[in-house]
N, C-alpha and C positions, 0 to 999 in steps of 0.2 A: 564631571565625573559621576559615574553611575555606581551606586553601592552594590556590594554583594549581599544578598539576603538569603539566610539559611532558615529553614523551618524544620523543627523537630516535633513530631507528634508523639505525645506520651498518653497512653491509655491509663486511666485511673480506676482502681477497684477498691471497694470498701472492705471486702473480706476475702480470705483465701478461697472460700467456697464459690466465689464469683468467677474464679479461673477454671479452665478445663482441668480435668483430673490429672493429666500428665504434668501440666505446669504447677499445679498445687503440690504434687508429689516431689517435683524438682525443688521447689522452695522449701519443703519440709526436710529434704536431704541437705540443703544449704544450712538450715537451722540446726540440724544435727551436727554438721561439720563445725559450726562455730563453737560448739561446746569444747572442742579440743584445741581451740586457738591458744597460742602462747602470747598473751598480751599483758604482762605484768607492769608495764610502764604507762601505756595509754589507758588501760582498763576498757578498751573498746574492741570487742570480739566480733570478727567478721567470718562468715562462712560462704563458700561458693560451691555451686554444683553445676557441672557441664553435662549436657546431653549430647552424645555423639551420634552420628548417623546410623551406627550399628546398634543403637539402643543402650549402649553402656553409659553409665553415669560415673563421672570422675569428680571427686570433691577435694576441696582444699580449704585452708584457713590461714589467717594472718599469723606470722611468726616474727615476733619482735626480737630485738637485740639491744643491749645497753648502748651500743654504738648505732644510733638510730638508722643511719643509711644502710646498715647491714641487714635489716629486716626485709620481709617481703609480704605483700598483700595477699589476701585469700585468692583473688582472681588470678594473679600470676602464678601462685603456687599450683592451682588446679590446671591452668592452661599449659604451663611448661611441663608438668607431669604428663598430661594427656598427650602432648606432642612427642615427648620422649618415648612413650609407650606405643603410640599410634600415629606415626609421622605423616601419614597421608589421609587421616580421618577428618571428615568435616565435623565441625562443631555446630550443632543446630541452635542450641539455647544455652544461656547461662542464667542461673538464679543466684541472687546475692541477698544474704540476711545479716543483720547486725543486732548486737545488744551490748549493754554496759551495766555493770553492777553499781556504778556510781550515779547514773542518771538514765531516765527512760529515753530510749531512742524512738521518738514518736513520728518519724517520717522515714520514707525509703532512703536507703543509702546507695548512692551512685558510685560507679568506679572512679577512682582518682585518675588524674591525667596520665600517669605512667601506665596504669592498667588499661586505660582506653587505647593508648598507643600500641601496647602489646596485643590486645585483643583485635584491634583493627588489622594488624599484620596477618593474623590467622583468618580473619574474614576475607581479606583480599587474596591470600594464598589459595583459599578454597573457592574464591569467586562466588561466595554464597553468604547471605546475611546471617548474623548471629542475633537471635532475639534475646533481649535483656529484660529480666524480671527482678524487681528490687523491693525489699521491705525492711522495715525496722522492727522493733518489738511490738509496736502499736501503730495505729493509723493506717493510711492508705497503702496500697500496693501499686507500684508503677510498672509499666511494661512499654518497651519500645521495640521497633522492628529490626533495628540494626545498631551495631557499634558505631558505624560511620555517622549515623544520625546524631549521636552524642559527641562526635569529634569530626565535624565536617571538613575542617581544614587540616587534616592529619599530614604528618611527614611520611612520604611514600618513596618507593624505590626509584621513581623517575628522577628525583632530585640527585641521585647518585650516578646516573648514567653520564658517560663521557661523550662529548660531541664528536 
């Protein structure tokens, strides 16, 4: 048996200023968005900012609920809103930022599995990669070229086709 081998390349940056200006501005918009997160239970605020092909930026943040499964992550808040307002628009990039008042978030925060699956749907719909840029409150900034590189064995529409 021959194993499947997946490779994900993550670019690492020490500072916001190491990014190009457009990506730095997108991360700053994600940081702004996290300030409006509703996270009274986890105390973990996340903001996301999407760059659309027309140059528009759509932001979102996590919205918790006392019935935990009823909440939604920042990434899905942003992408579902973007799709509802711009159904045929390509998403070029997503920036994600996080902070917590109870502990320092000292590493980049990656999208959860549900968000990766939702984002890869739009990446495949547009047949165009979505660059992902991630940061915490301190430490490195990570960047990867596509959602699929973060979720290589994703569930896709071919599984639902009838023979």
